[in-house]
C-alpha positions as CSV (number, residue, x, y, z in Angstrom):
1,M,68.7,62.4,-68.6
2,K,70.3,63.6,-65.3
3,Q,69.1,61.7,-62.3
4,I,68.1,64.2,-59.6
5,K,65.9,64.5,-56.6
6,L,64.5,67.4,-54.8
7,H,65.9,68.0,-51.3
8,K,64.4,70.2,-48.7
9,P,67.4,72.0,-47.1
10,S,68.1,72.2,-43.4
11,I,69.1,75.6,-42.0
12,D,72.7,74.5,-42.0
13,E,72.4,73.7,-45.7
14,L,71.3,77.3,-46.6
15,W,75.0,78.0,-47.5
16,F,74.1,76.8,-51.0
17,R,71.3,79.3,-51.3
18,E,73.6,82.0,-50.2
19,K,76.3,80.9,-52.7
20,C,73.7,80.9,-55.6
21,M,72.3,84.3,-54.6
22,S,75.8,85.9,-54.4
23,D,77.0,84.5,-57.7
24,P,76.7,87.2,-60.5
25,N,76.7,84.5,-63.2
26,T,73.9,82.5,-61.6
27,M,71.9,85.7,-60.8
28,S,72.5,87.5,-64.1
29,Y,68.9,86.8,-65.2
30,N,67.8,88.9,-62.2
31,A,70.1,91.9,-62.9
32,G,69.0,95.3,-64.1
33,Y,65.5,95.6,-62.8
34,D,64.2,98.5,-60.6
35,V,62.9,96.4,-57.7
36,N,62.7,97.7,-54.2
37,Y,63.7,94.9,-51.8
38,G,66.5,94.8,-49.3
39,G,69.8,93.3,-50.4
40,Y,69.2,93.4,-54.1
41,H,72.1,94.5,-56.3
42,K,70.8,95.9,-59.6
43,D,74.2,95.7,-61.3
44,S,74.5,91.9,-60.8
45,G,71.1,90.6,-59.8
46,C,72.6,89.2,-56.6
47,I,70.6,89.3,-53.4
48,D,72.3,89.4,-50.0
49,F,71.4,86.3,-47.8
50,P,73.7,86.6,-44.8
51,R,73.8,83.8,-42.2
52,D,72.0,85.9,-39.6
53,K,68.9,85.9,-41.9
54,W,68.8,82.1,-42.4
55,E,66.7,81.2,-39.4
56,D,64.0,83.8,-40.1
57,W,63.9,82.9,-43.8
58,A,63.6,79.2,-42.9
59,K,60.7,79.9,-40.5
60,S,58.9,82.1,-43.0
61,K,59.5,79.9,-46.1
62,L,60.5,76.3,-45.2
63,E,57.8,76.0,-42.5
64,N,55.1,77.7,-44.7
65,P,52.7,75.1,-46.1
66,D,51.9,77.3,-49.1
67,F,55.6,77.8,-50.1
68,Y,57.7,75.0,-51.5
69,Y,61.5,75.3,-51.8
70,A,64.0,72.5,-52.5
71,Y,67.5,72.1,-53.8
72,I,68.1,70.1,-57.0
73,L,70.4,67.3,-55.9
74,D,72.4,65.4,-58.5
75,I,72.0,61.8,-57.3
76,E,75.2,60.6,-59.0
77,T,77.6,63.3,-57.8
78,G,75.8,64.2,-54.5
79,K,76.1,67.9,-55.4
80,F,73.4,70.6,-55.2
81,V,73.1,72.1,-58.6
82,G,70.2,74.6,-58.2
83,Y,66.9,75.1,-56.5
84,V,63.2,75.1,-57.3
85,N,60.3,76.8,-55.6
86,F,56.6,77.7,-55.8
87,N,54.4,79.9,-53.8
88,L,50.8,78.7,-53.7
89,N,47.8,81.0,-53.3
90,P,45.5,78.6,-51.4
91,T,42.3,80.5,-52.5
92,T,43.0,80.4,-56.3
93,K,45.1,77.2,-56.2
94,K,47.6,79.0,-58.5
95,A,51.3,79.0,-57.7
96,T,54.1,81.1,-59.0
97,M,57.2,79.1,-59.6
98,G,60.9,79.4,-60.1
99,I,63.9,77.2,-61.1
100,V,67.5,78.4,-60.7
101,I,70.4,76.4,-61.9
102,K,73.8,77.4,-60.5
103,S,75.9,78.9,-63.3
104,E,78.6,76.2,-63.2
105,F,75.9,73.6,-64.1
106,H,74.2,75.6,-66.9
107,G,73.8,73.6,-70.1
108,Q,74.3,70.2,-68.4
109,G,70.8,68.9,-68.6
110,Y,69.3,69.8,-65.2
111,M,66.4,72.1,-66.1
112,R,64.2,69.4,-67.6
113,P,64.4,66.9,-64.8
114,A,64.0,69.7,-62.3
115,M,60.9,71.0,-64.1
116,F,59.5,67.4,-64.1
117,K,60.0,67.0,-60.4
118,L,58.7,70.5,-59.6
119,I,55.5,69.8,-61.5
120,E,55.1,66.5,-59.7
121,K,55.5,68.2,-56.3
122,A,53.1,71.0,-57.3
123,K,50.4,68.4,-58.1
124,E,51.0,66.6,-54.8
125,K,50.5,69.9,-53.0
126,G,47.2,70.7,-54.8
127,V,48.4,73.3,-57.2
128,E,45.9,73.6,-60.1
129,I,47.8,76.2,-62.2
130,L,51.5,76.8,-62.2
131,T,52.7,80.2,-63.5
132,D,55.8,82.1,-64.2
133,T,57.1,85.2,-66.1
134,V,60.0,84.9,-68.4
135,P,61.6,87.6,-70.6
136,E,61.2,86.6,-74.3
137,T,64.9,87.0,-74.8
138,R,65.4,83.9,-72.7
139,E,64.5,81.7,-75.6
140,K,66.0,78.4,-74.3
141,A,64.2,78.7,-71.0
142,L,60.9,79.4,-72.7
143,K,61.4,76.4,-75.0
144,V,61.6,74.2,-72.0
145,F,58.4,75.7,-70.5
146,Y,56.6,75.3,-73.8
147,D,57.9,71.7,-74.2
148,F,56.3,70.9,-70.8
149,G,52.9,72.3,-71.9
150,F,53.0,75.8,-70.5
151,R,51.2,78.3,-72.7
152,K,51.6,82.0,-73.0
153,T,48.6,83.8,-71.4
154,G,49.9,87.4,-71.8
155,E,52.8,89.7,-71.8
156,Y,54.0,93.0,-70.3
157,K,56.9,95.3,-70.9
158,S,59.5,95.7,-68.3
159,K,62.8,97.6,-68.1
160,K,66.1,95.9,-67.6
161,F,69.1,98.3,-67.3
162,D,66.6,101.0,-68.6
163,K,66.0,99.1,-71.9
164,E,62.5,97.9,-72.5
165,E,61.9,94.1,-72.8
166,V,58.9,91.9,-73.3
167,V,58.1,89.5,-70.6
168,A,55.9,86.5,-71.3
169,E,53.3,85.4,-68.7
170,I,53.0,81.7,-68.9
171,E,51.0,79.0,-67.2
172,K,50.4,75.3,-67.1
173,Q,47.1,73.7,-66.0
174,L,48.0,70.8,-63.7
175,I,44.6,69.7,-62.4
176,I,41.7,69.6,-64.8
177,K,38.4,70.3,-63.1
């Protein structure tokens, strides 16, 4: 198994986030949706993250106690290979999560250790339920979630490039009351 650690980036290290978000291969999972936020490119899924936005983003996200964001750092190579995040609703103790592996590192065994570390961090931060939504066409990703004990709680239909797809709503109970 890959040896990784989660690394909270400094503002100067946000170049890696910009690189991930501007890479069509990395962001292809995000392409084709009709979303309405600035800098989103429907054709590629990329999201603009220019340097002049880094400081404001860091203040609103990295300094927010209910938002967790970290790079996945390969301990052996010293390279950033992706990032993880979750956004906690402090009232419900539910958090919506995400894991993004940069395209050049796909299929190299980073998702499972990243998932493990993210779950550990979520427990530390008091998250009781971790949630995500994953298109059912992303079978490999869903398998990892299910292997980690996530369960499907529902589904909805979405449009990607004007074709209907089924999206699984999944969750994992972290803290049993």
